[in-house]
C-alpha positions in Angstrom: -8.5 -16.7 77.2 -6.8 -18.3 80.3 -8.9 -19.3 83.2 -8.6 -21.0 86.6 -11.4 -23.2 88.0 -11.8 -22.9 91.8 -14.3 -23.9 94.5 -15.2 -23.1 98.2 -16.9 -26.2 99.7 -17.9 -27.3 96.1 -19.4 -23.8 95.1 -17.4 -23.6 92.0 -16.6 -20.6 89.8 -14.4 -19.8 86.7 -11.9 -17.2 87.6 -10.5 -14.8 85.0 -7.6 -12.4 85.5 -8.9 -8.9 84.5 -5.5 -7.4 84.7 -4.5 -9.4 81.5 -7.7 -10.5 79.8 -9.8 -7.7 78.2 -13.5 -8.4 77.7 -16.1 -5.7 77.1 -19.0 -5.4 79.4 -21.4 -6.2 76.5 -19.5 -9.5 75.9 -19.5 -10.8 79.3 -23.1 -12.2 80.0 -23.0 -14.4 77.0 -19.4 -15.4 77.8 -20.5 -16.3 81.3 -23.4 -18.4 80.0 -21.1 -20.4 77.6 -18.3 -20.9 80.1 -20.7 -21.9 83.0 -22.5 -24.7 81.0 -21.5 -28.0 82.5 -22.1 -30.1 79.3 -20.8 -27.7 76.5 -18.5 -25.3 78.4 -16.0 -25.4 81.3 -18.8 -25.8 84.0 -19.4 -23.7 87.0 -21.8 -21.9 89.2 -20.8 -18.7 87.5 -17.8 -16.6 86.5 -15.7 -14.2 88.6 -13.4 -11.6 87.0 -10.6 -10.2 89.2 -9.9 -6.7 88.3 -7.6 -3.8 89.4 -9.1 -1.3 91.8 -8.3 2.0 93.4 -10.7 1.7 96.3 -9.5 -1.7 97.5 -6.7 -4.1 96.7 -8.9 -5.9 94.2 -12.3 -5.9 92.5 -14.5 -9.1 92.4 -16.8 -8.8 89.4 -19.2 -11.7 89.8 -21.7 -13.2 87.5 -24.3 -16.2 88.1 -24.4 -19.0 85.6 -27.4 -17.3 83.6 -25.2 -14.3 82.9 -26.9 -12.0 85.6 -24.6 -9.9 87.7 -24.5 -10.8 91.4 -23.5 -8.5 94.3 -21.6 -10.8 96.6 -20.4 -14.4 97.1 -18.9 -15.6 100.2 -17.3 -18.6 98.7 -16.2 -16.8 95.6 -14.4 -14.1 97.5 -12.3 -16.6 99.5 -11.2 -18.0 96.2 -10.4 -14.5 95.0 -8.0 -14.3 98.0 -6.3 -17.6 97.1 -6.1 -16.7 93.5 -4.2 -13.2 94.0 -1.9 -14.6 96.8 -0.9 -17.9 95.1 -0.4 -16.1 91.7 1.8 -13.5 93.2 -0.5 -10.5 92.7 -0.1 -9.7 96.4 2.3 -10.8 99.1 -0.2 -9.6 101.9 -2.2 -11.9 104.1 -4.6 -9.2 104.9 -6.4 -7.7 101.8 -9.5 -5.9 100.8 -11.8 -6.9 98.0 -14.7 -4.7 96.7 -17.7 -6.1 94.9 -20.6 -3.9 93.7 -19.3 -1.0 95.8 -19.0 -3.2 99.0 -15.6 -3.7 100.5 -14.7 -6.8 102.4 -11.6 -7.4 104.4 -10.0 -10.9 104.3 -7.4 -12.7 106.5 -5.5 -15.4 104.6 -4.3 -18.6 106.3 -1.4 -20.3 104.6 -0.3 -23.9 104.4 3.0 -24.8 102.6 3.2 -21.3 101.1 -0.3 -21.3 99.6 -3.7 -20.0 100.8 -5.6 -22.9 102.5 -8.5 -21.0 104.2 -9.8 -17.5 104.5 -11.6 -15.5 107.2 -13.8 -12.8 105.8 -15.3 -9.9 107.7 -18.7 -9.8 105.8 -19.8 -6.7 107.5 -23.2 -5.9 109.2 -26.2 -8.0 108.1 -29.1 -5.9 106.6 -32.5 -6.7 108.3 -34.5 -3.8 106.9 -37.1 -5.4 104.6 -37.1 -2.4 102.1 -33.2 -2.6 101.7 -33.3 -6.4 101.2 -35.7 -6.1 99.4 -38.8 -8.1 100.6 -42.3 -6.8 100.4 -44.2 -6.8 103.6 -47.8 -5.8 104.0 -48.0 -5.9 107.9 -46.2 -2.7 108.6 -43.1 -4.4 110.0 -39.6 -3.2 109.2 -38.1 -6.6 109.3 -39.1 -10.2 108.2 -38.3 -12.5 111.2 -40.4 -15.6 111.3 -42.5 -14.0 108.5 -45.3 -16.2 106.9 -45.0 -16.8 103.1 -47.3 -18.8 100.9 -45.4 -20.8 98.3 -47.3 -23.5 96.1 -50.3 -23.3 98.6 -48.2 -24.1 101.5 -47.2 -21.7 104.4 -43.6 -21.4 105.4 -41.9 -19.1 107.9 -39.0 -17.1 106.5 -36.4 -14.8 108.0 -34.9 -12.3 105.5 -31.4 -11.1 105.6 -29.1 -9.3 103.1 -25.4 -10.0 103.3 -24.9 -7.8 100.2 -27.2 -10.0 98.4 -30.7 -11.2 99.4 -31.6 -14.2 101.4 -34.7 -15.8 102.8 -34.0 -18.5 105.4 -36.5 -21.1 106.0 -36.3 -23.7 109.0 -37.4 -27.3 108.4 -37.5 -30.5 110.2 -35.7 -32.2 107.3 -33.7 -30.9 104.5 -32.0 -34.1 103.3 -35.1 -35.4 101.4 -36.3 -31.8 100.3 -37.1 -31.7 96.6 -35.3 -28.4 96.3 -35.5 -28.3 92.5 -39.2 -28.2 92.7 -39.7 -25.7 95.5 -36.6 -23.6 94.8 -37.7 -21.8 91.8 -41.0 -20.7 93.3 -39.2 -19.1 96.2 -36.7 -17.5 93.7 -39.3 -15.8 91.7 -41.9 -15.2 94.3 -43.8 -11.8 93.8 -42.6 -10.7 97.4 -38.9 -10.5 96.2 -38.4 -7.7 93.7 -34.8 -8.6 92.8 -35.5 -12.5 93.2 -34.0 -14.4 96.3 -31.5 -16.8 97.5 -33.3 -19.4 99.7 -31.7 -21.4 102.5 -33.5 -24.4 103.8 -32.2 -25.2 107.3 -32.4 -27.9 109.9 -31.0 -27.0 113.3 -28.9 -29.9 114.6 -27.8 -28.3 118.0 -27.0 -24.9 119.4 -23.7 -24.9 117.4 -24.4 -26.9 114.3 -27.0 -26.5 111.5 -27.5 -28.3 108.2 -28.2 -26.2 105.2 -29.3 -26.5 101.6 -29.4 -23.6 99.2 -31.2 -22.6 96.0 -29.3 -19.6 94.5 -31.0 -17.2 92.1 -29.7 -17.5 88.6 -28.0 -20.7 89.2 -30.1 -23.2 91.1 -28.9 -25.5 93.9 -25.3 -25.2 94.7 -23.1 -27.2 97.1 -22.5 -24.2 99.3 -23.2 -20.7 99.7 -21.0 -18.4 101.8 -23.4 -15.4 102.1 -26.3 -18.0 102.6 -24.2 -19.4 105.6 -23.9 -16.0 107.2 -27.6 -15.2 106.5 -28.6 -18.5 108.2 -26.5 -18.1 111.3 -28.0 -14.5 111.7 -31.5 -15.9 111.2 -30.8 -18.7 113.8 -29.8 -16.2 116.3 -32.6 -13.9 115.8 -35.0 -16.7 116.3 -33.3 -17.9 119.4 -32.1 -21.3 117.9 -28.3 -21.2 118.2 -25.4 -19.6 119.9 -23.3 -16.9 118.2 -20.7 -19.2 116.5 -22.1 -21.9 114.4 -20.7 -24.6 111.9 -23.0 -24.8 108.9 -22.9 -28.2 107.3 -23.4 -28.1 103.5 -23.4 -30.6 100.7 -19.9 -29.6 99.7 -18.2 -29.1 103.2 -18.5 -27.0 106.3 -18.2 -23.3 107.0 -18.0 -21.5 110.4 -19.9 -18.3 110.9 -19.7 -15.9 113.9 -22.1 -12.9 114.4 -20.5 -10.4 116.8 -23.6 -8.7 118.0 -21.8 -6.0 119.9 -19.9 -4.9 116.8 -22.6 -6.1 114.5 -20.2 -7.8 112.2 -20.4 -11.3 110.6 -17.2 -13.3 110.3 -17.1 -16.4 107.9 -14.2 -18.8 107.7 -13.9 -21.5 105.2 -11.7 -23.3 102.6 -10.6 -22.2 99.2 -9.3 -24.7 96.6 -8.0 -24.7 93.1 -9.3 -27.4 90.8 -7.5 -26.8 87.4 -6.3 -24.2 85.0 -6.8 -23.9 81.2 -7.2 -21.9 78.2 -10.6 -21.6 76.3 
């Protein structure tokens, strides 16, 4: 089976061409776990299958490293755009990609004939607690600055779905955060029926934030595109930043804009190919 290893700001996935490689749905979870293992497999934050589609130009079928299906990945979808253009599956620089029924529209920016970066219209942020989902017992419809007790400590979270669920927690320092200790407790907290991706964020100024992320089913990753989008929405809802923000991650930087009038979030960032191989 041929594969391509790609990353967006260090958030790395194994990409498989679903046009040519035929794997049954039953086989995929175990294959994903085997491929994603960084010691005994190829190594990655998960596996993404690029499939033919009638409703959009392409389908992104994404799995976390533990074999669970994920709805959306901002870094992953940018790499899908690079894959299909660089490999000649399309000659368009404006494409549509569907994932779990959600269609995203992408603008491709080229350098020396190949995709260098991608701007994604990530759509409208979902703030309704029931649809994220997050459980609230105070009668509120959304979780903005919502208290949550994790390991006997109170945090304030703002919950946003960008096609997948996020809880954004603002902190004075994230550099020394022991994320591997606290991350799993957020991910599996009883208030998140579908588990949660958690962003730990320090606001540097009105145009810049620093973020670390614990992704459900994977653990800490070097970047999370949907997490960046959720973070900027949370920043704006809490009056902490302007509407265009650079998010500094362990693996690089992503720029996010929330157009409040149109209620659309735009994410711009790099996409890179690491290597190709056959398993």
